C-alpha positions in Angstrom: -2.9 -9.2 16.6 -6.3 -10.0 14.9 -7.3 -7.6 11.9 -10.5 -5.9 12.4 -12.8 -5.8 9.5 -15.3 -3.2 9.5 -18.7 -4.9 8.4 -20.1 -1.6 7.1 -17.3 -0.5 5.2 -16.8 -3.8 3.5 -20.5 -4.6 2.7 -21.3 -4.9 -0.9 -22.5 -1.9 -2.6 -25.8 -2.2 -3.9 -25.9 -1.9 -7.6 -27.0 -3.5 -10.9 -23.6 -2.8 -12.4 -21.7 -6.2 -12.0 -18.4 -4.5 -13.1 -18.8 -1.9 -10.3 -19.4 -4.6 -7.7 -16.4 -6.6 -8.8 -14.1 -3.4 -8.9 -15.3 -2.7 -5.5 -14.5 -6.3 -4.1 -11.0 -6.1 -5.8 -10.3 -2.8 -4.1 -11.3 -4.1 -0.7 -9.1 -7.2 -1.2 -6.0 -5.4 -2.1 -6.5 -2.9 0.7 -6.9 -5.7 3.2 -3.6 -7.1 1.9 -1.9 -3.7 2.4 -3.3 -3.6 5.9 -2.1 -7.2 6.6 1.4 -6.0 5.7 1.3 -3.0 7.9 -0.1 -5.0 10.6 3.0 -7.5 10.4 5.4 -4.4 10.2 4.0 -2.8 13.4 4.0 -6.1 15.2 7.8 -6.6 14.4 8.5 -3.0 15.2 6.7 -3.4 18.5 9.4 -6.3 19.6 12.0 -3.7 19.4 10.5 -1.5 22.2 10.9 -2.0 25.8 8.1 -3.7 27.8 7.4 -0.7 30.1 6.3 1.4 27.0 3.5 3.9 26.9 1.1 1.7 28.8 3.2 0.4 31.6 3.0 -3.3 32.5 -0.5 -3.8 34.0 -2.9 -6.3 33.2 -4.7 -4.2 30.6 -1.3 -2.9 29.0 -1.5 -5.5 26.2 -5.0 -4.8 25.4 -4.5 -1.1 25.0 -1.4 -1.6 23.1 -3.2 -3.9 20.6 -5.8 -1.1 20.5 -3.1 1.4 19.7 -1.4 -0.9 17.1 -4.6 -1.4 15.3 -5.1 2.0 15.0 -1.7 2.8 13.7 -2.2 -0.1 11.1 -5.3 1.3 9.9 -4.0 4.7 9.4 -0.9 3.4 7.6 -3.1 1.2 5.3 -5.7 3.6 4.6 -3.3 6.2 3.4 -2.0 3.8 1.0 1.7 5.0 1.4 3.2 1.7 0.7 1.4 1.4 -2.4 1.1 -2.4 -2.0 -2.8 -2.4 -2.9 -2.3 -0.5 -6.1 0.9 -2.7 -7.1 -1.0 -5.9 -6.2 -3.9 -4.8 -8.3 -1.9 -3.9 -11.3 0.2 -7.4 -11.1 -3.1 -9.3 -10.9 -4.4 -7.6 -13.9 -1.0 -8.1 -15.8 -1.0 -11.9 -14.9 -4.6 -12.2 -16.0 -6.0 -12.9 -12.5 -8.1 -9.9 -12.6 -10.1 -8.7 -15.7 -8.5 -5.9 -17.5 -9.5 -2.5 -16.9 -12.3 -1.5 -19.4 -11.1 1.2 -21.9 -13.1 3.5 -24.4 -13.7 1.4 -27.4 -11.3 1.9 -30.5 -14.0 3.2 -33.0 -11.6 2.8 -36.0 -12.4 -0.9 -36.0 -16.0 0.1 -37.0 -14.9 2.3 -40.0 -15.4 0.9 -43.4 -15.2 2.5 -47.1 -19.0 3.1 -47.0 -19.0 4.7 -43.6 -15.6 6.3 -43.0 -15.1 7.8 -39.5 -13.9 11.4 -39.6 -12.2 13.3 -36.7 -14.0 16.7 -35.8 
C-alpha cells in the first residue's frame, strides 16, 4: 500500500527564518514516520479480515479497500494518538541528530559587578 504525500501539505514554507523552515521539515518527517507505522498496522490488521469484507470481491474491491485503508491511516497518524512523531523528535534531539530546541537565554551569564542584573 503506497503512502500518499500531499505536495501542498509538505511544501516548504516561505520564510526567511531558517530555524522555522528546519523545524517544519523535522515535523513533516516525524509525522511521516508515524503515518508509515499506522499504514503497516492497518495492513497487518487487514490480513485478519475475511476477503468478502465491506467491498466484496469484485475487480475494484482491492482499489476501494486501499483507498479506505489510506484514509484510516491518515486519520490515525494526523491525530498523533500513537505519539510516535513526538517520541522520535525527542529521541533525535537527545541523541544530537537534531538541533536542540532554542530556549530563552540565561541572562545571569551577562551579569557582572559593574552591571548586576536585578529581578523586578
